[in-house]
C-alpha positions in Angstrom: 85.4 201.1 -1.4 86.7 204.2 -3.1 84.2 206.4 -1.2 85.6 205.2 2.1 89.1 205.8 0.9 88.2 209.3 -0.4 86.7 210.2 3.0 90.1 209.7 4.6 92.1 211.3 1.7 89.9 214.4 1.9 90.9 214.8 5.5 94.4 215.7 4.2 95.4 218.8 2.4 94.8 218.3 -1.4 98.4 218.2 -2.5 99.3 215.7 0.3 96.3 213.6 -0.6 97.5 213.4 -4.2 101.0 212.1 -3.1 99.4 209.6 -0.7 97.0 208.4 -3.5 99.9 207.9 -5.9 101.8 205.8 -3.3 98.7 203.7 -2.6 98.1 203.1 -6.3 101.7 201.9 -6.7 101.3 199.5 -3.6 97.9 198.2 -4.6 98.9 197.4 -8.1 101.8 195.2 -6.9 99.9 193.2 -4.3 97.8 190.3 -6.0 94.7 190.5 -3.7 94.6 194.3 -3.5 95.2 194.9 -7.2 91.8 193.3 -7.9 90.3 196.6 -6.7 92.4 198.6 -9.3 93.7 196.5 -12.2 91.5 196.7 -15.2 90.6 193.7 -17.4 91.7 193.9 -21.1 89.6 196.3 -23.0 86.9 195.1 -25.3 88.0 195.6 -28.9 84.9 197.6 -29.5 86.4 200.4 -27.4 89.4 200.8 -29.6 89.9 204.1 -31.4 92.4 205.0 -34.2 93.4 208.7 -34.3 96.5 210.6 -35.3 98.0 207.3 -36.7 97.8 205.9 -33.1 95.7 203.1 -31.7 94.0 203.7 -28.4 92.7 200.7 -26.5 89.9 202.8 -25.2 89.0 206.5 -25.6 89.5 207.5 -21.9 92.7 209.4 -21.0 94.2 210.8 -17.9 94.7 214.6 -18.4 98.0 216.4 -17.9 98.7 217.6 -14.4 98.0 214.4 -12.6 101.4 212.7 -13.4 103.5 215.8 -13.9 106.8 213.9 -13.7 106.1 210.6 -15.5 106.5 208.6 -12.3 103.3 206.5 -12.4 101.8 206.7 -15.9 102.1 202.9 -16.4 100.2 202.2 -13.3 97.4 204.4 -14.6 97.4 202.4 -17.7 96.9 199.2 -15.6 94.0 200.9 -13.9 92.3 201.2 -17.3 93.2 204.5 -19.0 93.7 204.2 -22.7 96.2 207.0 -22.7 98.0 209.1 -20.2 99.3 212.7 -20.8 102.3 213.5 -18.6 103.5 217.0 -17.7 103.3 219.9 -18.1 107.1 219.6 -18.7 109.4 222.6 -18.9 113.0 222.7 -20.0 114.5 223.4 -16.6 113.1 222.0 -13.3 110.9 224.4 -11.3 109.1 224.3 -8.0 106.0 226.0 -9.1 104.0 228.5 -7.1 104.1 228.9 -3.4 102.0 226.5 -1.3 99.1 226.1 -0.6 98.3 226.0 -4.3 95.6 223.2 -4.6 92.1 223.6 -3.1 88.9 221.5 -3.0 85.5 223.0 -3.5 83.6 219.9 -2.3 80.1 221.4 -2.7 80.9 222.0 -6.4 82.8 218.8 -7.0 85.6 221.1 -8.2 89.3 222.0 -7.6 91.1 225.2 -7.9 94.9 224.9 -8.6 97.7 227.4 -9.2 100.4 224.8 -9.3 102.5 226.7 -11.8 104.1 224.0 -13.9 106.0 222.4 -11.0 108.0 219.6 -12.5 111.5 217.9 -12.5 112.5 219.3 -15.9 112.8 217.8 -19.4 116.1 216.0 -18.9 115.0 214.0 -15.8 111.6 213.2 -17.2 113.1 212.0 -20.4 115.1 209.5 -18.5 111.9 208.1 -16.9 110.1 207.9 -20.2 113.0 206.1 -21.8 112.3 203.2 -19.5 108.6 202.9 -20.5 107.2 199.5 -21.3 106.0 198.6 -24.8 102.5 197.6 -23.6 100.2 199.5 -25.9 99.6 202.5 -23.6 99.6 205.7 -25.5 101.7 208.4 -23.7 101.4 212.1 -24.5 103.8 214.8 -23.6 102.3 218.1 -22.4 104.9 220.8 -22.8 105.3 224.4 -21.7 107.8 227.2 -20.9 109.6 228.0 -17.7 108.0 230.8 -15.7 111.1 233.1 -15.9 111.2 232.8 -19.7 109.7 235.9 -21.3 107.1 235.3 -24.0 109.3 236.6 -26.8 111.7 233.8 -26.0 109.1 231.1 -25.1 109.4 229.3 -28.5 112.9 228.1 -27.6 111.6 226.6 -24.4 108.9 224.6 -26.2 111.4 223.5 -28.9 113.9 222.3 -26.2 111.3 220.2 -24.4 109.9 218.9 -27.7 113.3 217.6 -28.8 114.1 216.1 -25.4 110.9 214.1 -25.1 110.5 213.4 -28.8 111.9 209.8 -28.8 109.7 208.6 -26.0 106.1 210.1 -26.3 103.4 209.2 -28.8 102.0 212.7 -29.2 102.6 216.2 -28.0 100.2 218.7 -26.3 101.2 222.3 -26.6 100.1 224.0 -23.4 99.6 227.8 -23.9 96.4 227.9 -21.9 97.3 227.4 -18.2 96.3 230.4 -16.1 99.0 229.7 -13.5 102.1 230.9 -15.4 102.1 234.7 -15.8 101.3 235.9 -19.3 101.3 232.4 -20.7 97.8 232.7 -22.1 98.9 235.6 -24.3 100.6 233.0 -26.4 97.1 231.9 -27.5 96.8 235.1 -29.6 96.8 234.4 -33.2 100.2 235.7 -34.3 102.5 234.3 -31.6 100.5 231.0 -31.5 100.9 230.5 -35.3 104.6 231.3 -35.1 105.1 228.8 -32.2 103.2 226.0 -33.9 105.1 226.7 -37.2 108.4 226.3 -35.5 107.3 223.2 -33.7 106.0 221.6 -36.9 109.2 222.4 -38.7 111.3 220.7 -35.9 108.8 217.8 -35.9 109.6 217.2 -39.6 113.3 217.6 -39.1 113.5 215.0 -36.4 112.4 212.4 -39.0 109.3 210.6 -37.7 106.7 213.3 -37.1 104.6 213.0 -33.9 101.0 214.2 -33.7 100.8 217.8 -32.4 97.8 218.9 -30.4 97.0 222.3 -29.0 95.4 222.6 -25.6 93.2 225.7 -25.3 91.4 227.6 -22.5 87.7 227.5 -22.0 87.7 231.3 -21.6 88.3 232.1 -25.2 85.8 234.2 -27.1 84.2 232.9 -30.3 86.4 235.2 -32.3 89.5 233.7 -30.6 88.1 230.2 -31.2 87.7 231.1 -34.9 91.4 232.0 -34.9 92.2 228.6 -33.5 90.1 227.0 -36.3 92.0 229.0 -38.9 95.4 228.0 -37.4 94.3 224.4 -37.2 93.4 224.3 -40.9 96.4 226.3 -42.2 99.0 224.4 -40.2 97.3 220.9 -40.5 97.2 220.6 -36.7 96.6 217.0 -35.7 94.1 217.8 -32.9 92.8 220.1 -30.2 92.4 219.5 -26.5 89.4 221.4 -25.2 89.6 222.5 -22.5 92.1 223.6 -19.8 90.9 225.0 -16.5 88.9 228.3 -16.3 89.5 231.5 -14.5 85.7 232.0 -14.2 84.1 231.7 -10.8 80.5 232.1 -11.9 77.7 229.8 -10.7 79.6 228.2 -7.8 77.8 226.8 -4.7 80.9 227.6 -2.6 80.6 230.9 -0.8 82.2 234.0 -2.4 84.1 234.5 0.8 85.8 231.1 0.6 86.5 231.4 -3.1 87.9 234.9 -2.5 90.2 233.5 0.3 91.5 230.9 -2.1 92.5 233.5 -4.6 93.8 232.9 -8.1 94.0 229.7 -10.0 92.4 227.5 -12.6 89.0 226.0 -11.8 88.3 222.4 -12.9 85.5 219.9 -12.3 81.7 220.0 -12.6 81.4 223.8 -12.9 83.5 223.6 -16.1 81.3 220.9 -17.7 78.9 223.0 -19.7 81.5 225.5 -21.0 83.9 222.9 -22.1 81.1 221.1 -24.0 80.1 224.3 -25.7 83.7 224.9 -26.9 83.9 221.3 -28.2 80.6 221.7 -30.1 81.6 225.1 -31.5 85.0 223.8 -32.7 83.6 220.6 -34.1 81.1 222.4 -36.2 83.7 224.8 -37.6 86.4 222.2 -38.1 84.1 220.1 -40.3 85.2 217.0 -38.3 88.6 217.2 -40.0 90.6 217.9 -36.8 89.9 215.5 -33.9 89.1 217.0 -30.5 90.0 215.6 -27.0 87.2 216.6 -24.6 88.1 217.4 -21.0 86.3 219.3 -18.3 83.7 218.3 -15.8 83.4 214.6 -16.6 82.1 213.0 -13.4 79.9 210.3 -14.9 79.3 208.1 -18.0 76.6 210.6 -19.1 79.1 213.4 -18.9 81.5 211.5 -21.0 78.9 210.6 -23.6 77.8 214.3 -23.7 81.4 215.3 -24.7 81.6 212.6 -27.4 78.2 213.6 -28.8 79.3 217.2 -28.9 82.2 216.2 -31.2 85.0 214.8 -29.1 86.8 211.8 -30.4 88.5 211.0 -27.1 88.1 212.3 -23.5 90.3 213.0 -20.5 89.6 212.8 -16.8 91.2 214.7 -14.0 89.0 216.2 -11.3 86.3 213.6 -12.0 88.8 210.8 -11.3 89.7 212.4 -8.0 86.1 212.7 -6.8 84.7 209.4 -8.3 87.7 207.1 -8.4 88.7 204.3 -10.7 85.2 203.0 -10.9 84.4 206.0 -13.2 86.5 204.4 -16.0 84.5 201.2 -15.9 81.2 203.0 -15.7 82.1 204.9 -18.9 83.4 201.9 -20.7 80.2 199.9 -19.8 77.9 202.7 -21.2 80.0 203.0 -24.4 79.7 199.3 -25.0 76.0 199.4 -24.4 75.6 202.2 -26.9 77.4 200.1 -29.5 
């Protein structure tokens, strides 16, 4: 059924298709007959994972960027995700980059986006999160800075969002790796990153009930830069790493160079990212001595792709582009294979 629906959705511009998909999910979930196509059965206890002091009903999450404004995360839990990461959330609302800013590369099962942290801002999103149901769904808050905030003042933005969302999310993902906010990735350099994480960790303790803090990194880091991440993770007792965000690389694509050039800048996600994200996961896992859990994300379009990430060292996985191309059935396929593996 999803392939038929996808055919019609893909006739629409990608950003329009996303908004239509969200509305359809909300409608389907509420209608008894239609929700049979979406609503997931209760997860087998064998799929449960315990990490960061949290209990995940299954290891499959929805990556940040899909529900930027925390408007349908609970519906995604009903579809079968074990956790949903909302955001990226910034202190003030911002529209993001000019449209069009989302593009499909169908022959590569990929997407290029330069959304630019479009979101409703921390205050409005906090109000929605305050109404979340206590149904066992783990919700993460992916946080960033406003585009007009210079890097030397960025820490204040992160601290503001952290404090605002703190009462209502189960963990935080610190996003310094999006390629779509100018100069943001410079915050991944060792000195500013360590300073940022130290300040967040101090605030986390001050607020009284520390939440897990995870760092989301880019796939384009060199091994030396990854070694810096490892050193920071150990020295600051980081709770976890999310590997990886989208890539600025355009190598090995089936889509013509002309079309890719016409699209322009943005982060690439989907199948072309699969191998690199797995390489990063494996590299980090080996150097972290399994002491810092990794959430693997990038190019998961099948159960085999998910298992590859887990075998490389990921403890949990997240979907985004694979979910768009393969639909809700991908979750059940992954769960089935995990249970068969034992």
